[in-house]
matplotlib code that plots the C-alpha trace (Angstrom):
import matplotlib.pyplot as plt

x = [103.1, 105.3, 104.1, 105.4, 104.6, 103.7, 103.4, 100.3, 99.2, 100.9, 99.3, 95.8, 96.7, 97.6, 94.7, 93.4, 95.8, 99.1, 100.4, 104.1, 105.9, 109.5, 112.3, 116.0, 116.9, 116.4, 114.7, 116.4, 113.3, 109.8, 107.0, 103.5, 104.8, 104.0, 107.5, 110.3, 112.9, 115.1, 113.1, 115.2, 113.8, 110.1, 107.1, 104.6, 101.4, 101.0, 99.4, 102.4, 104.8, 103.1, 102.8, 106.3, 109.9, 111.6, 115.0, 118.2, 119.2, 115.7, 113.6, 110.0, 107.9, 104.8, 101.8, 99.0, 95.8, 95.4, 92.5, 91.2, 89.8, 86.5, 87.9, 91.6, 93.1, 94.8, 98.4, 101.6, 104.0, 107.7, 110.5, 111.4, 109.7, 108.3, 106.5, 102.7, 101.4, 99.3, 96.1, 96.3, 97.3, 94.1, 91.9, 93.4, 92.9, 89.2, 88.8, 90.7, 88.5, 85.3, 86.4, 87.4, 84.1, 82.2, 84.3, 83.7, 80.0, 79.9, 81.7, 79.9, 76.3, 76.2, 78.7, 78.0, 81.3, 79.8, 79.4, 81.4, 78.5, 76.3, 73.1]
y = [93.5, 95.0, 96.0, 98.6, 98.3, 101.5, 102.0, 103.5, 106.2, 107.0, 103.9, 105.3, 108.7, 107.6, 108.8, 111.1, 113.9, 112.0, 111.6, 111.3, 108.6, 109.3, 106.8, 107.0, 105.0, 105.7, 103.4, 102.2, 101.4, 102.8, 100.2, 101.7, 104.8, 108.1, 109.7, 109.9, 112.6, 113.7, 115.7, 118.8, 118.8, 118.0, 120.4, 119.4, 120.7, 121.4, 118.0, 116.2, 118.5, 117.7, 113.9, 113.0, 113.1, 115.5, 115.7, 115.8, 112.8, 111.3, 110.4, 111.2, 108.7, 110.3, 108.1, 108.2, 106.3, 105.7, 103.4, 103.2, 99.8, 99.5, 96.5, 96.1, 92.9, 91.1, 90.5, 90.9, 93.1, 93.0, 95.5, 97.3, 96.4, 92.9, 90.7, 90.6, 87.0, 85.9, 85.5, 89.1, 90.4, 88.7, 90.3, 93.8, 93.3, 92.5, 95.6, 97.7, 96.5, 97.2, 100.8, 101.4, 100.0, 102.4, 105.3, 104.5, 104.2, 107.5, 109.4, 107.6, 107.9, 110.8, 113.4, 115.3, 115.6, 118.2, 120.9, 119.5, 119.4, 116.8, 115.7]
z = [95.1, 97.8, 101.3, 103.6, 107.3, 109.1, 112.9, 114.5, 114.5, 111.1, 109.4, 110.1, 108.9, 105.4, 103.2, 105.9, 105.3, 105.2, 101.6, 102.2, 104.1, 105.2, 105.6, 106.5, 103.5, 99.8, 97.4, 94.3, 92.3, 92.2, 92.4, 92.6, 94.4, 92.8, 93.5, 96.0, 96.8, 99.6, 102.2, 101.4, 97.8, 98.4, 98.5, 101.2, 102.8, 106.4, 107.2, 105.7, 107.5, 110.9, 110.2, 109.2, 110.1, 107.8, 109.4, 107.4, 105.3, 105.1, 102.0, 101.3, 99.4, 97.7, 98.0, 95.4, 94.6, 98.3, 99.1, 102.6, 103.5, 105.3, 107.2, 107.7, 106.2, 109.1, 108.5, 110.5, 108.6, 108.2, 108.4, 105.2, 101.9, 101.8, 99.4, 100.0, 100.2, 97.2, 99.2, 100.6, 97.2, 95.7, 98.4, 97.7, 93.9, 94.4, 96.6, 94.1, 91.1, 93.0, 93.8, 90.2, 89.0, 91.3, 90.2, 86.5, 87.1, 88.9, 86.1, 83.3, 84.7, 87.1, 85.6, 82.4, 80.5, 78.2, 80.8, 83.7, 86.1, 87.8, 85.9]

ax = plt.figure().add_subplot(projection="3d")
ax.plot(x, y, z, "-o")
ax.set_aspect("equal")
plt.show()
């Protein structure tokens, strides 16, 4: 798992209206990122426009499946992309599984697939 350190207040805005992260350098591989493109070629909503640096020669990384943690996991980040330590990765995996289990329960037990409405 790779980590990407964000400065405040941008870190807290991810998942609360911010779905694009901009960087001055392009990525050469995609690892659990939905998409990336130069800022000149990306469609964005007003929130993303207000919350990012879309100046010339920057790259937008589209974030998906954003999970906001109830309690932040303490860790000092690094510059650029970095390898997440195994103990932090294990904590994230446990949180991710519990969220997916709750989503599956919701859609299996509370949502009627036949008519697309709540039971």
